[in-house]
C-alpha positions in Angstrom: -20.1 -23.8 0.1 -21.6 -26.3 -2.5 -24.0 -23.6 -3.7 -21.1 -21.1 -4.2 -19.1 -23.7 -6.2 -22.2 -24.4 -8.3 -22.6 -20.8 -9.3 -18.8 -20.4 -9.9 -19.0 -23.3 -12.3 -22.0 -21.7 -14.1 -20.2 -18.4 -14.4 -21.1 -14.8 -13.6 -23.4 -14.4 -16.6 -26.1 -16.5 -14.8 -26.0 -14.2 -11.8 -26.0 -11.1 -13.9 -28.8 -12.1 -16.2 -30.8 -14.6 -14.2 -30.6 -16.9 -17.3 -29.1 -20.3 -16.9 -27.5 -21.8 -20.0 -26.1 -25.3 -20.4 -22.5 -25.7 -19.3 -21.6 -26.5 -22.9 -23.0 -23.1 -24.2 -19.7 -21.3 -24.6 -18.7 -17.8 -25.5 -16.3 -18.1 -28.4 -15.1 -14.6 -28.8 -15.1 -12.1 -26.0 -15.5 -8.4 -26.8 -12.1 -7.0 -27.8 -13.2 -3.4 -28.0 -15.6 -1.4 -26.0 -19.2 -1.7 -27.2 -21.7 1.1 -26.5 -24.7 -0.8 -25.0 -27.2 1.6 -26.5 -25.8 0.9 -30.0 -25.2 -2.8 -29.7 -27.6 -5.4 -31.2 -28.2 -8.8 -29.7 -29.0 -11.2 -32.5 -30.5 -14.5 -31.7 -32.1 -17.3 -33.8 -33.9 -20.2 -32.3 -34.4 -23.2 -34.5 -35.1 -26.9 -35.0 -33.0 -29.2 -37.2 -34.2 -31.8 -39.7 -31.7 -34.2 -38.1 -32.5 -36.8 -35.5 -32.0 -35.5 -31.9 -28.6 -36.4 -30.7 -27.3 -37.5 -34.1 -23.9 -36.9 -35.6 -25.5 -34.7 -38.2 -27.0 -32.5 -35.5 -23.7 -32.2 -33.6 -21.8 -31.4 -36.9 -24.3 -28.7 -37.8 -24.0 -26.9 -34.4 -20.2 -27.2 -34.4 -19.9 -26.0 -38.0 -22.2 -23.1 -37.3 -20.0 -22.1 -34.4 -16.8 -22.5 -36.3 -18.0 -20.7 -39.5 -19.9 -17.8 -37.9 -17.3 -17.0 -35.2 -14.7 -16.4 -37.9 -16.6 -13.4 -39.1 -14.7 -10.5 -37.4 -17.7 -8.4 -36.2 -19.3 -11.3 -34.3 -19.0 -11.0 -30.5 -20.0 -13.3 -27.7 -21.3 -16.1 -29.9 -23.1 -18.9 -28.1 -24.7 -22.2 -29.1 -27.7 -22.8 -26.9 -29.8 -25.8 -26.0 -33.4 -25.1 -25.1 -34.5 -26.0 -21.6 -37.8 -24.2 -21.2 -41.1 -26.1 -21.4 -42.7 -22.9 -22.6 -40.8 -23.0 -25.9 -40.6 -25.9 -28.3 -37.6 -24.9 -30.4 -34.6 -27.0 -29.6 -31.5 -24.8 -30.3 -30.3 -21.3 -30.5 -27.4 -19.2 -31.8 -26.8 -15.9 -30.0 -24.3 -13.2 -30.8 -23.7 -9.5 -30.3 -22.8 -6.8 -32.7 -21.3 -3.4 -31.7 -23.7 -1.5 -33.9 -26.0 -1.5 -36.9 -23.1 -1.4 -39.3 -21.5 -4.5 -37.8 -24.9 -6.2 -38.0 -25.2 -5.4 -41.7 -21.6 -6.5 -42.3 -22.4 -9.9 -40.7 -25.6 -10.3 -42.8 -23.8 -9.6 -46.0 -20.5 -11.4 -45.2 -19.8 -14.2 -47.7 -19.3 -16.8 -45.0 -22.7 -16.0 -43.5 -24.4 -16.0 -46.9 -22.7 -19.3 -47.8 -23.7 -20.9 -44.4 -27.3 -19.9 -44.9 -27.4 -21.2 -48.5 -25.4 -24.4 -48.1 -26.4 -25.5 -44.6 -29.2 -23.5 -43.0 -31.8 -23.8 -45.8 -31.1 -27.5 -46.1 -30.8 -28.6 -42.5 -33.1 -26.3 -40.5 -36.7 -27.2 -40.4 -38.0 -24.0 -38.8 -36.6 -20.9 -37.0 -37.4 -17.6 -35.4 -35.0 -14.7 -35.6 -34.9 -12.2 -32.8 -32.8 -9.0 -32.9 -32.8 -6.6 -29.9 -31.3 -3.2 -29.2 -31.1 -1.9 -25.7 -34.1 0.3 -24.8 
């Protein structure tokens, strides 16, 4: 019974994907319209911040990123992620889904995304790796 309760707390995403995320990694915007999996794009960026681990500046950057980027209408299933693997030395990740290539381009060119990159990302991120996947 305890095991079932544990998995219920984690959510069905863990069981479906086999990937465990921290309990604070939340999905901000659920898909409101059907997305064709073969056209959708999973956009992820893993990164390190210049801020001290656990600092208010770190917390503020992650919260602001979530707030700003989720207000872009084409962003779906946004998540703020905390690295747990010993095989990867990046500390954080942002993950989101776009219904198609057009939505992905809309996001990249959206004034809020461009401003976030210019005003926050370039100043506060020390290194990053961007990963974009389309279903095979």
